[in-house]
C-alpha positions, -999 to 999 in steps of 0.1 A, spaced: -239 96 -832 -256 125 -816 -280 146 -837 -267 180 -848 -278 210 -829 -298 223 -859 -316 189 -862 -324 189 -824 -338 224 -825 -359 216 -857 -372 184 -842 -381 200 -809 -396 231 -826 -419 210 -848 -430 189 -818 -437 220 -798 -458 234 -827 -480 204 -826 -482 205 -788 -493 241 -787 -516 238 -817 -535 208 -802 -539 222 -767 -536 260 -761 -550 269 -795 -576 241 -798 -606 256 -780 -607 288 -800 -618 268 -831 -637 238 -816 -653 251 -785 -687 261 -800 -690 227 -818 -680 208 -787 -706 227 -766 -735 221 -790 -727 184 -793 -721 178 -756 -751 198 -745 -731 223 -725 -725 260 -728 -694 273 -746 -681 287 -713 -681 252 -699 -657 241 -726 -633 270 -717 -637 260 -680 -624 226 -690 -594 244 -706 -589 263 -674 -589 230 -655 -561 218 -678 -541 249 -670 -546 244 -633 -535 208 -635 -505 220 -655 -496 245 -628 -498 219 -600 -477 194 -619 -452 217 -635 -426 216 -607 -427 177 -607 -422 177 -645 -392 200 -642 -376 177 -615 -382 147 -638 -363 164 -666 -335 174 -642 -332 138 -632 -338 118 -664 -333 143 -692 -358 157 -716 -361 129 -742 -380 103 -721 -402 130 -705 -412 147 -738 -417 113 -755 -441 103 -727 -460 135 -731 -467 126 -768 -486 96 -755 -504 116 -729 -514 143 -754 -527 116 -777 -547 100 -748 -562 133 -738 -572 142 -773 -587 108 -779 -606 111 -746 -619 144 -758 -630 129 -792 -650 102 -774 -664 125 -746 -702 122 -742 -709 148 -716 -694 173 -692 -677 146 -671 -659 132 -701 -650 167 -712 -634 176 -679 -616 142 -676 -601 147 -711 -590 183 -703 -574 170 -671 -554 145 -690 -543 172 -714 -533 193 -684 -509 165 -674 -494 166 -709 -492 204 -709 -473 204 -676 -445 184 -691 -448 190 -728 -448 227 -735 -421 254 -735 -409 250 -699 -401 214 -705 -385 222 -739 -364 249 -723 -352 227 -695 -343 200 -721 -321 225 -741 -304 237 -709 -296 201 -701 -281 196 -735 -263 229 -741 -259 246 -706 -249 282 -709 -251 281 -747 -288 272 -747 -301 307 -755 -298 304 -792 -315 270 -792 -343 283 -770 -349 311 -795 -348 286 -824 -377 265 -811 -398 295 -802 -393 307 -838 -408 275 -851 -435 271 -825 -445 308 -830 -465 295 -860 -486 272 -838 -517 294 -842 -510 300 -879 -510 262 -884 -534 251 -857 -563 274 -862 -568 268 -899 -562 230 -897 -586 226 -867 -612 248 -885 -609 228 -918 -611 194 -900 -641 205 -880 -658 218 -911 -652 187 -932 -656 159 -906 -665 174 -873 -647 183 -841 -643 147 -829 -624 138 -860 -603 169 -856 -593 158 -821 -585 123 -834 -563 137 -861 -543 158 -836 -540 127 -814 -526 107 -844 -501 135 -852 -487 133 -817 -481 95 -822 -469 96 -858 -449 129 -858 -443 144 -823 -433 111 -807 -406 102 -832 -393 138 -831 -391 138 -793 -374 104 -793 -348 117 -817 -336 142 -791 -301 135 -777 -301 117 -744 -286 134 -714 -270 116 -685 -293 114 -655 -284 138 -627 -287 128 -591 -320 137 -575 -316 165 -551 -341 188 -534 -343 223 -548 -325 244 -523 -321 281 -524 -292 289 -547 -278 324 -549 -283 340 -583 -246 341 -587 -235 307 -573 -241 290 -607 -249 320 -628 -242 320 -665 -231 353 -681 -249 359 -713 -227 387 -724 -190 395 -719 -187 404 -683 -165 432 -670 -152 435 -635 -135 463 -616 -110 438 -601 -96 404 -610 -123 378 -616 -133 359 -585 -142 322 -585 -178 330 -577 -197 363 -583 -214 378 -553 -252 379 -555 -267 412 -564 -300 402 -548 -312 374 -525 -323 343 -543 -359 345 -528 -363 381 -538 -351 375 -574 -373 344 -577 -404 364 -565 -398 392 -589 -393 367 -618 -424 347 -609 -444 380 -608 -430 390 -643 -440 356 -657 -475 357 -642 -481 392 -656 -469 384 -691 -488 351 -693 -520 368 -680 -517 395 -707 -508 370 -734 -537 347 -727 -562 376 -723 -552 389 -757 -553 355 -773 -589 350 -760 -603 385 -765 -582 406 -789 -607 407 -818 -635 417 -794 -613 442 -776 -605 459 -809 -642 460 -818 -652 477 -786 -626 504 -794 -645 510 -827 -625 489 -851 -648 472 -876 -650 433 -874 -632 427 -907 -604 451 -898 -602 438 -863 -595 403 -877 -568 417 -899 -552 436 -870 -554 405 -848 -538 384 -875 -507 406 -872 -499 392 -838 -484 359 -850 -460 374 -876 -450 401 -850 -442 374 -825 -419 357 -850 -404 390 -860 -396 397 -823 -380 364 -819 -359 369 -851 -348 402 -836 -338 384 -804 -319 358 -824 -301 385 -844 -296 420 -831 -303 412 -795 -284 379 -791 -253 397 -778 -273 418 -754 -279 407 -718 -314 390 -716 -325 414 -689 -321 443 -714 -341 426 -742 -367 415 -716 -371 451 -704 -375 464 -739 -401 437 -747 -419 443 -714 -426 479 -723 -442 471 -757 -477 460 -747 -481 491 -724 -467 514 -750 -489 500 -778 -520 501 -755 -514 538 -746 -510 547 -782 -542 529 -791 -561 544 -762 -551 580 -771 -550 578 -809 -579 554 -815 -587 532 -844 -558 542 -867 -534 529 -841 -550 495 -838 -524 479 -860 -496 496 -840 -510 481 -808 -513 445 -821 -478 446 -837 -461 460 -805 -480 435 -783 -471 406 -806 -434 415 -808 -431 420 -771 -448 388 -764 -425 369 -787 -394 382 -770 -408 376 -735 -415 340 -744 -378 335 -749 -371 354 -717 -391 328 -698 -363 304 -707 -332 326 -706 -338 348 -675 -338 318 -651 -307 305 -668 -287 338 -665 -299 346 -630 -297 312 -614 -276 290 -638 -282 255 -651 -282 237 -618 -318 224 -609 -330 244 -639 -361 223 -646 -374 222 -611 -368 259 -606 -385 267 -639 -415 246 -628 -418 265 -595 -414 299 -611 -442 292 -636 -468 281 -610 -482 316 -605 -481 322 -643 -502 290 -649 -528 301 -624 -529 336 -639 -533 321 -673 -562 299 -662 -580 330 -648 -571 354 -675 -599 347 -701 -626 349 -675 -613 380 -656 -604 400 -687 -638 391 -703 -655 405 -672 -634 437 -675 -645 442 -711 -682 435 -701 -679 461 -672 -656 488 -687 -657 482 -725 -628 499 -742 -615 510 -707 -605 473 -701 -573 480 -720 -562 503 -691 -561 472 -670 -537 452 -692 -516 484 -698 -513 489 -660 -503 452 -655 -477 455 -682 -463 486 -665 -461 466 -632 -443 438 -650 -418 463 -665 -412 477 -630 -404 443 -617 -380 437 -646 -362 470 -638 -358 458 -602 -341 426 -613 -303 427 -613 -277 403 -627 -250 388 -607 -226 414 -593 -196 418 -616 -217 417 -648 -231 447 -667 -267 445 -677 -261 463 -710 -246 455 -743 -210 443 -742 
């Protein structure tokens, strides 16, 4: 008997929470201790994290093709072993070489074990009806930092960073592996090269479509496939750059704007709940709205919040963090739903992997580049991320759905 949809979403959501908490959110709590113990600088630990993101970018398309061919269950289950191996290697690292090898292994797991793989799995299972399931797992995994940061910090304080890595490795084997293996199996689809497919050829309408004439068997493309893919890849790269920059530097950014440290930590702590609130909004009020509309609204939030903060100052710090968090929460879902609505379910995993390659490289460079911007421009660095957010919004405005659908509420 196949697991219920609710059980599938819950299982995948918990597994994704563990995956994000033990990779993306790991260095923030353990980097300083790792650096002291291994005799390297803290930036070297973050360089290892950047290496993992580069490996993830290079292997992402292959992971997507594997899910297209074999389904998500075997791929995600395999990543549980790889996550555990990378974290165990990190726990036993004795110098910079061991550190980089461990992060490279974790990069392999991140390529096939984070949101893109989860989204592709859900599209394989539910096709055009995957939007709600995608929102569901992001709601659960939205608490990855809320769970991961305190647990990593407590384990490091009580037993050291090596034990912390070992515990995370054990959780992948004891919790994430069974949960990923509980996922319903999907029939393997024939391997086929990813060929250009028009955005309309297999497009899935996410709202009730209206047409001026009788429905045709296939909708005409509103834009060329290559142009649409380029715009979408740019949007993803911009949003991942901003998201990672804020994750790495938000407390510091608030402080250079004059927010006291204690207040800055409180303001930064609003991002996680705001992300979840944004995803709840997407699941409720926005679920009957075309994903392009909700993505455009979300794409404006970081820039809007940044401008308010820049002009009003310290009192608007909370407004900025809440708007950034809510927008980021909805855009995370858009990374899964926009490729589905614009290109359809065919070759979804492989296409998703390709679309995310620029985003992975942007994410790898983001902490370093934005840190340089703060060092050079101080509070003015926020103009940089605000401008990037504006460019991402412009790209979203240029995107069009398949001809014959209305990109507005039904």
